[in-house]
N, C-alpha and C positions, 0 to 999 in steps of 0.2 A: 426423578426425571433424568439425573445424570449418573446413574449407578454404573453405566458402562464406561464412563470416562475415568478409568483407573489405570495406573501404571502396568498392572499385570495383563490388561487387555490390549496394550498398545501394539506389541509386535504382531499378533495375529491380524489386527485390522490393517497394519501397514503392508503385510504380505498380501492380503486380499487386494489392496490397491495396486501393488506392483503387478500382480497376476492379471487384474482387470485391464490395466494400462497396456501391458504387453499384448494382450489379446486384441484390444482395440486397434493397435498399430501393427498387427501381425502381417499385413500385406506389404509392409515396407521392410527392407533389409536394414535392420537396426543393430548397432553395436550393443554390448552388454549395458543394461540400465544401471546408472549410478543412482543410488537411493540416499536421500538426505533426510534424516530423522528430525522430528520436533521433540521438544520436551513434551511428555504425555499429559501434563497438567499445567495450568497457570501460564499459558503461552501467548494468549491473545492480548494485545495491547490496546484494543478498542472494544467498547461494548455499549449497547444502547438498550434501555429498559423503559417500558411504559410504567406509569404509576397508577395504582388502584387505591381509591379512597373508600374507607368504611368509617363513617362518623368522624371522629377526631384522629383516627389511625390511617396510615397509608403504608403501602409496601410495593416492591417491584414485582412485575409480572412479565411472563412471556406467553406466547400463544402457540399451541399446536397447529401447524399450518394446515394439516389435513382436517382436523375436527373443529378448529377455532376455539378449543377449550383453553382456558387460561390457567397458568400455573404460578403460584407464589414462588418467588426466587429470593432466598435468604443467603445462599452460598452458590457461587458460579465458578466451578473449578476450571472452566475453559479460559476465563479471564485472568489477568495478572494478579499476583498477590496484592499489589497496591490497589487495584480496582476493588477487589473483595474487601479489603480493609475500609476503603472509602464508602462502599455501599452501606455498610453497617454504621459507620460514623456519621454519614450524611443524614440518614433517616432518624437515627437516635437524636440528632441535633434539631431537626426541623419539625418533628412531630408536635412539639408544644409551641411552635412559632407560626401563628396564623398567617402572617404576611408572606413567609417563605413557602408555607405548605399549600396555601389556598390556590386552586386552579393550576397547580403544577401537574403536567400530564406526561412529561418524559424527561429523562436524564441521560445524557451521553457522557461517557468517560473516555478520555484519551490519555494513556500513560506511556512511560518510556522505560527502557532498560536502565537508564541513567537516574531514575528515581523522581521524575517530574510527573505532575498530574494536572490535567485540565478537565473541569467539570462544566458541561453546558446544561443549563436548566431551562426547559421550554414550558411556556405558560399560555393559558387561554385567558389572559388578561394583560392590560397594559402595565408596564413596570414604571413605578414612580420613584421619587427621592427616598421615600420611606423604605421601599424594597431595597434600594441601593445601599442605604445605611445598614440595614439588617444583614445584607449579603456580604458587605465588607467585614462585619463582625464574624459572620459564619466562616469566611475565608481565613480569618486570623485564627479562629479556633481549630479549623482543620489543619492549618499549617503547624500548629503546636502538636497535633496528634500524628500527622502523616508526613510532614516535610514540606516540599515546595509544591503548593497548590494554587491554581488560579481558577476563577469562575467567570463564565460568560452567561448572561441572561438573554433569552430570546422570547419574543412575542410577535404578534402580527405587525410587520413593518418596523420592528424594533430589534436592535442588537446592542446590548450594553456590555462593554468590556471594562472590567474593574481595573485590570493592570495590563494584561496581554491576552491574546487569543491564540496562542501557540505554545508548544513545548519544544525544548531543545533535546534531541536524541543524540547519542553517541553509539555508533556501530563499529565493531572491531572486525577488521577484514585483513587477514594476512599480516598481522602485526601493526597495522595502522588503526588509529582511532579517528574515525570520520564523523564530522559534526553535521547534523541535519535539523533545520527548522521544520517542524510539522504543524500545520495550521488547522485549527478547528474547522470541521465540516469540509475538508478537502481530502483527497485520497492519499493514504500512506499504506505501506505494507503492514498488515495487522500482526504478523508473527515475526517479532524482531530477530529471534534466533535463527529462524529459517531464512529470513532476508539476508542475514550475514552469510549463510551457506550459499544462497543464490549469487550474491556479489562475489564471493570467493571462487565459485565455479566459473562464472563469466570471466573473471580475471585470469583464471587458469587457462581456459580454452583460447583466450586472445593474447596470451603471453608472447612477447617478442614479435607480434605482427607488424608493429610500426604503421606508418602511413596515417591516414585520418579515419576517424570513426564518425559515422552518421547515426544518430539515434532518433527514432520516431517514438512519440508518446513518452517523453523523457520525465514527465512529472516534476518533482522537486529536485531532480538531478541525482536520484538514487543510484543509478548505474553509471551515469556520466562521470560523476566524481570518483567513484571507486575504480573505474577503468582508465581514467585520464593518463595515468603513468605509462600505460601500454601503447599509447598513440602519440603522434606528433600534435594532432589537433582533434578536438571533439566538437561537432555541431549537433545540438539537440533541438528538437521541435516539440512544442507542447501548446495546446489550445487554451488551457485554463490560465487566466491571468494570475490568480492566486498562486498556482504552482510555479509559474514562471518567476514571479517575484521571490518566492522561497528559493528557487534554484539559484538565482543571482546572489542572494545572501549566502547560500551554502557554498557556492563557488569561492566567494571571498573568504568565508570562515575557514575553508580548507586550503586556502592559498594555492588554488589551481589557476594558472594563467593561460592555459591552452584550451579553454572551453568557452564556447559561445552558445547561448540559448535564444531562440527566436519564437515568438508567440504566433504560431501558425499550425493549422491542422495538417495531418499527413496527406490528405487529399489535395490541399492547397500547395503543399511542398512538391507533390508529384506534378501538379500543373506548372509550377515555377520551373522545375527541372526540365520539363518537356517544352518550355518556351511558350506555353499556352496563355499564361497570364503573368503580369508583373505585380508585385506587392510592395507597398511602401515600407512594410516591416522588414523587408529584405534589402532595403536600399543600401545599407552599410555592409552587406555581405556579398562577396563575389563568389557565386556558386560554381563558376568555372574553375576556381582556384583550388578546389578540394580534390583530394585523391579518393575517388569513390570505389574503394575495395572492400570495406567492412561496414556492415550495417547491423544495428541492434534494434529489435522491435519488441515492445511489451504492450500489445494492443488490448483493448477491452474484450469482453466475453464474445463479442460478435466476430472477432478475428480481423484479418486484414481485408479491406475492401479491394475490389478488382484493380483499381488504379495503383494503390499502394503495393499490392501483390506483384504487379508487373514491374514497378520501380524496384522493389526489393530483389526480384529475380535477376536484375542486371549486375548485382554486386558479386564479387568473387567469394566473399565470406558473409555468412548470415548467422547472427545469434538471435534466436527466437525464444522469448519467454512467454509462456501461455498460461492463462487461468481457465481455459476451456479446452479440454482435449478434443472435443468434437469439431470445433471450428479449426483447431490446429490440424487435425487430420485432413479436413477439406483443403486447407492451405498447402499441406505437404503433398497432396496429390498433384498440385501444380508445380511446386518447387522441386519435387523429386525428379521432374523431367529434365531439369537443368543442373541440379545440385545433388550431392551425396551427403547423407547424414553421417557425421564423424563422431559426435557425442550426443548422448541422450540421457536426461536426468529427470528423476522424480523428486519434487520438493514437497514434503508433507506439511503444507501450509496450514491445513485445517484438519487435525486428527479427529477420528471418530465421525467423519462425514464422508460423503461420496466425492467431495471436491478433490480434484487432482491438479496440481501445478506442475508444469513441465518446462524443461530447458532443452533446446535443440541447437546444435552447432553444425552448420552445413558449409561445404565448400563446392565451388563450381566444378562440374565435370570437364575433363580435358577434351 
């Protein structure tokens, strides 16, 4: 199933992506594309697998999206080495343990470059004290084999945390070691090495800009923390309560005292900026006090909504990180009326797939 995911096939697939991306954006006057490579194997720090039971045996499966055919997965070269080790160790351990194996239907893995692993085990049954006792013993055995492992159990209206439901990642960006809490079941960049490239690129294009940075969709502070040294102040917005809480912890862990995060959507922030609505969540923040010259957006696949697009177009400088080149193209049709593309980057976040991640830096036309 994964025979094409090999180092010798990496460069041709990357060149195909670059060619396809440049063709898609051919109508725009773009500078030379900067291409940031991934490790060709063992790059993905998150993975989710369904479980298939046959008698007393069980194994991981994936589905062909087109045919719905299921494939047994014993080795997954897309995922990190730690996840691959954990896949084998987990199944070997629980095959003979009915309490742990019974009605288990999915396992999610969240690993880090710093060597931590969180395993989420999802069940079609309620989890009781016996399950918890067995799982604590399982965690201790996996810790002996793999290092720092935590386990979360999930069932209908249940979430059992044995110790913690997050991992602590360390990303290395231009000589700095940045610390990030990453919580189970919340968004984090899946390719740690490429994420470091993205942060370094964004830091480079915003070097010496000064003033203030406004970031929409800031998540757990991934970009805010890495770019804080380039600006006087950073104001980040994020709708997810879990991500906002992680961002606050990450700001403290990295000793950044010039960042504020507010739990508000980009649409609501646009309304507040336009004076259309007031929000109690903004009561302690004077929006008129910020220097609105640089904005960073990392929107979902749908791209920027019309109100956010209008707001972003007011800024002198825009850093746009996109996980969907087609919605980026639509947004650039509007932004190119007022701004010029100065830098354009391809980040190979998901090798051997059609997925393209891009970075665009734009400045306002005179």
